[in-house]
DOLUM-382259 format. One record per residue (C-alpha): x, y, z. Coordinates in steps of 0.1 Angstrom, whole numbers, padded with zeros to 4 digits, always signed. Example, Ala and Ser with C-alpha at 12.3 -4.5 7.8 and 13.67 -1.06 7.14 Angstrom:
+0123-0045+0078 +0137-0011+0071 
//
This chain:
+0369+0194+0332 +0352+0211+0302 +0375+0230+0279 +0357+0261+0265 +0346+0270+0239 +0322+0242+0231 +0296+0231+0207 +0262+0217+0216 +0247+0191+0193 +0209+0187+0195 +0199+0152+0185 +0179+0152+0153 +0193+0186+0142 +0220+0189+0116 +0234+0221+0130 +0257+0228+0159 +0254+0256+0184 +0286+0275+0194 +0290+0282+0231 +0318+0304+0243 +0313+0299+0280 +0294+0278+0306 +0272+0309+0314 +0262+0310+0277 +0254+0273+0278 +0232+0277+0309 +0213+0306+0292 +0207+0285+0261 +0197+0254+0281 +0171+0275+0300 +0155+0285+0266 +0159+0252+0247 +0139+0220+0246 +0167+0194+0250 +0171+0159+0263 +0197+0133+0273 +0204+0124+0237 +0219+0158+0230 +0256+0162+0235 +0280+0189+0246 +0314+0186+0228 +0343+0206+0243 +0373+0222+0224 +0393+0190+0230 +0367+0167+0215 +0354+0153+0248 +0316+0146+0249 +0293+0152+0278 +0257+0144+0287 +0238+0173+0302 +0215+0167+0332 +0193+0191+0350 +0194+0190+0388 +0171+0214+0404 +0180+0249+0391 +0215+0239+0379 +0230+0216+0353 +0255+0187+0356 +0279+0178+0328 +0285+0140+0329 +0316+0130+0308 +0312+0101+0283 +0341+0078+0274 +0342+0094+0239 +0367+0118+0224 +0360+0130+0189 +0387+0140+0165 +0383+0177+0156 +0407+0176+0127 
//
């Protein structure tokens, strides 16, 4: 389960995007050019791969937890 807020890391970009909710993420994903190498990182440090399935998005957990301290 994703813990909000999150950050979205676009591969090849040195900046992070702050996302306060899943609704905000979906809005951003609709407007961005993104791919499977980008990562969603939740407030507990867990990483997720984002996949498009039809008109919705699936957040697939990776076996990675980053230290946020």
